N, C-alpha and C positions, 0 to 999 in steps of 0.2 A: 468519584468514578465508580461505576458499577462493575463488578466482576462476577462472571458466571464460570464456575469450575465444573468441568466435565470429567468423566471417568478416564478417558484416554484421548489420544490425538485425533483419531478418526471421528469420535463423538464430538470433539471440539470443532473439527472441520465441518461436520454436518450442521452443527448449531450455527456456525458463522454463515454458512450458505443460506440457511433459512432466514437469518436476520437480513442478509443482503437482498434476498428475494422480496421480503416484506417491504424494505425500504424502496426497492425498485418499483413495486406496484404503487406505493404512495406517491413517489416522485412523478411517475408517469401520469397518474391521475391529477396531481396538483399542477404540474408544469409541462407535461407533454414530453418529458425527456428524463432519462436517468443517466447521470455521468458518474462512473465508478472508477476509482483509481486503485490499482492492485500492485502489491509488492511481490517479491520472489520468495522462494523457499519450498521445501518438500510438502509441508502441511498445507500451505496455500494452494498448491497444485491439486491436492486432494479436495480442498474446499471448492475449487472451481469445477471439478468433476461432479461433485454433489450439486453445485449450483445449476449445472446444465440440465439436471433432472427436475428442477424446481419450476413452479408456475411463475414465469417472468415475462413481462411484455417485451420480448426480445427486439421487436422492431423499433422500440424507443430507447434502446440501451446503447450507450457509448462507453467503451472501456479504454482507459488511459493508463499510462505507466507511472508509478511512484518513482522508480529509479531503474537504471539499466547499466550494465557493464559495457565498457568500450571493448568490443570484440566483434569479429566478422559475423555476417548474417548466417543463421543456422548453427552457430557455435553453441555447444551444450551449456556454456556458462551464461548465455544470454537469457534473461527473463522472458523475452519475447518468444523464444523457441518453445519454452514450456507453456507459456500462455496460449499459444496457438494449439499445442497438442492437448492441453487440458480443457480448454473452453471452445475455441473456434471449431475444432474437429467434432465436438459433441453437441453444441447448442446451435439453434437456427440463427446464427449471426452471419452477416456478410463481412468479408475481410475488411471493408472500409469502416466498419464499426469498431475496429480495434486500431488505436492510434499509437504508433510506435515512435519512440524517441530515436532520432537519427544519429545514433552514436558512431556510425561509420563515416560521418562527415569529417573532412579535414579541419574545418573550423567549428570546434565544439561550442564556443561561445555563441557563434551565429546560429548553430543548430538549436541551442537552448532557447534563444530568443524566438526562433521559429516555433518551437514547441509551446512556448508561453502564448504565442499568438493563436495556435491551434486550440489551446485550452480556453482562451477568451472567446473564440468562435463557438465553442461548445457550451460554455458555462457562464457567459457574461463577462463584463468588464467592471471591476476585477472578477476573474473567474471564481466561482464557488462550486466545489465538488459536492455531490450528494452524499457519497460514502467514500472514505479513504481507508483502505485496508493497510495496516502497518504490522510489521513484525518487530521483534525485539532481540538484539544480539546479546550474548553474555557480557559484552563490554558496554552495554547500554546504548548502542547505536540503534537508530531506526531510519528507514529509507536508506540513503547513503550519506546520512548525517553522522559521521564517525568522529570519535574523540580526536581532537587536535587538528582537524582539517579546517582549512580556511573557509570552506563553504558554510560552516556554522555561523559565520558573521555576516552572511549575505542577507540584506534586508530590503534591497531595492529591486529584486528580481524574483519571479515566481519559479524559475527553473534555472539551474546553473550546473556546470561541470565541477567535479571535485578538484581540489588543488593538487592532490597527490594520489598515490596508489593505495588501494585497500584490498588485501587478499589477492594481490597480483594484478589488479585492474584499476585503471582510472574509471570514473563513473559520471553519469548525469543523474540529477536528482531534483525532485521538487524541494523547495526551500521552506524554511519556517513560515514566512508570510502566506504561502500557498496552502500549506497544511493547516495552519491555524484558522483559515476561513471555512474549512469543511463543515458541512451540516452535521455530519456524523463521522467520528473516527472509530474504526473497529480494530482493536488490537487482537491478534491471534497469536497466542504464546504457548508453545509446547516444549517439553523436555526438561529434565532435571537440571541441566546446566543453566537454565534461565531463572532459577529460584532467586539468587541475589539481585539480579537486574529487575525482575518483576517486583520484588519488594521495594526497590528504590523508585520504580515507576509509580507504584501506588502511593508512595510517600511524596510524590512530586519533587523528587530530588533533582534539582537543576544542575547538579554536577555531572550528570550523564545527559547526552543529547536527547534521549527520549523523555526525560523528566521535565524538559522545558516546554513541552506542548500542553495546551489547555486541557483540562479534564472534564469540563462541564458537559460537553457533547460527546464524550468518549465512553466506550464500553470495552471491557476486556473479556475475551473468551479464552480460557486457559484449560489445559489438562491438569489432572491432579499432580502429575510429576512436576510441572512448572510452578504450580501454586504453593507446593510445599505444605508444611503443617499450618493449618488455618485455625484461628480462634474458634472455640465452640460456644 
């Protein structure tokens, strides 16, 4: 797995935006559509602001969610709230080009099935995402695939709710089968608290959720703080 170490979080976010824009242009030219899955987090919101200023074939872009917290519409804990503020308000995207997980539904299992059908309509059956952006938690989680949760064992669905709470919320997430089919996985990892987890990710340590994902089509963009001391 390739790793690109940047000086700081802003530089990493800008590099990630440039990579996404390049992939968007290639996908639009090859398949007429670019389907991009985005995770939450402070640095990714900055990444999306930079992306809004890139040369992207916006009319052919569809943005989907990697995961979402179960919370009311507009809640500051919702990834969708920040996705709209960071990208929709800045780029020439129509609201219907951003596809939200229906975490306000009473039936989360049914809503997850509906979202999987949305993904199939956008990206084929089975759906294949062009770029999936992932973050990395200090505990080794990615998406909402968190240590010890029953969702880690889901192999027959592309989207599923988590079994329990994580940081105060139940969540909906793309599952391993969906993530594994991505044409490109982009890890954006920043902050000194990520050093141990990033080292384990790069070693494909399957004892953490992130380490179970394939590395052949993945790239890591990290800031120097997250990368820690690197071999010279």
